[in-house]
N, C-alpha and C positions, 0 to 999 in steps of 0.2 A: 504494500500500500504506500502510495506517495505521500509526501507531507501535505499536499493540497487535498488529497482524499481524506487524510486523517483530520484535517481542519473541517472539511465538510461534515464528517461524521460527528465531530465534537459539537458543531452547531446543531445538527439534527438531534443529538442526544439531550440538548438543553430543554428544560420545560419552557413552554411558550413565554411565561412571565420573566424568564431570565435572559431572554434575547433582548438586550437593551440598546438604546441609542448610543450609549458609550461604546459598546462593542462594535456597533456599526461604524462609528466615527474612527475607532482604532483601525479597523480594516480599510476604511477609505484612506486614512493616512498612509498605511502601508502600501496601498496601491499607488499613491502619489509619489512614493519614494523613487519609483522607477523613472519618473520624469524630472525629479529635482536632485541634481548632483550634490547640493549642499546638505539637504536633509539626509540623503543616502550616506554621505560622509559622516554626519553627526551620529546617525544610528549605528554605523559600523565602527565608530571610534572606540578605542579601548577605554575601560574604566580607569579613572585616576587612582592608581594604587600607591601613590607616594604617601608616606605617613604625615599626619598633620603636625606642624611644628607648634612649640609652646606659644610663639607669637600669634600664629593663626588661631589657636584655641582662645587666647586672651581677646583677640579682636572679635571673634564670634560671640564670646560671653558679653563683651561690651555692647555689641549690637543688640543682642537679646535683652539686655538690661534696659537699653534705650527704648526698645519696643514696649517692654512691660510698663515703663514709666509714661509711655505716650509721647516721648521726646523724638518725634518723627516729623518729616515734612510731607505734605501732600504733593502730588504731581504738579499742581498749580503753583504751590509755594516754591518748589524747586525750580520750575521754569522762570518764575519771577526773579528768584535769586540769581539765576544764571543769565538773565536778560534775554530769555527766549520768548 
């Protein structure tokens, strides 16, 4: 059985209520990969397997703390600040 045949069978085996718009969108995106070299490259790119540095962990923690405090800029505020 080919991969395509196995995918067809998986879809057929799903109860009707579980065939969702999200699944349809995912399949449509996969179909679009054939036409878009950038999307295809992103989908085939290897995972980032470099360990996170102490500096990166600190910066992520700082960003999450800002988010929890509500110390963020809206898109409009950022555009205004950048003069866009």
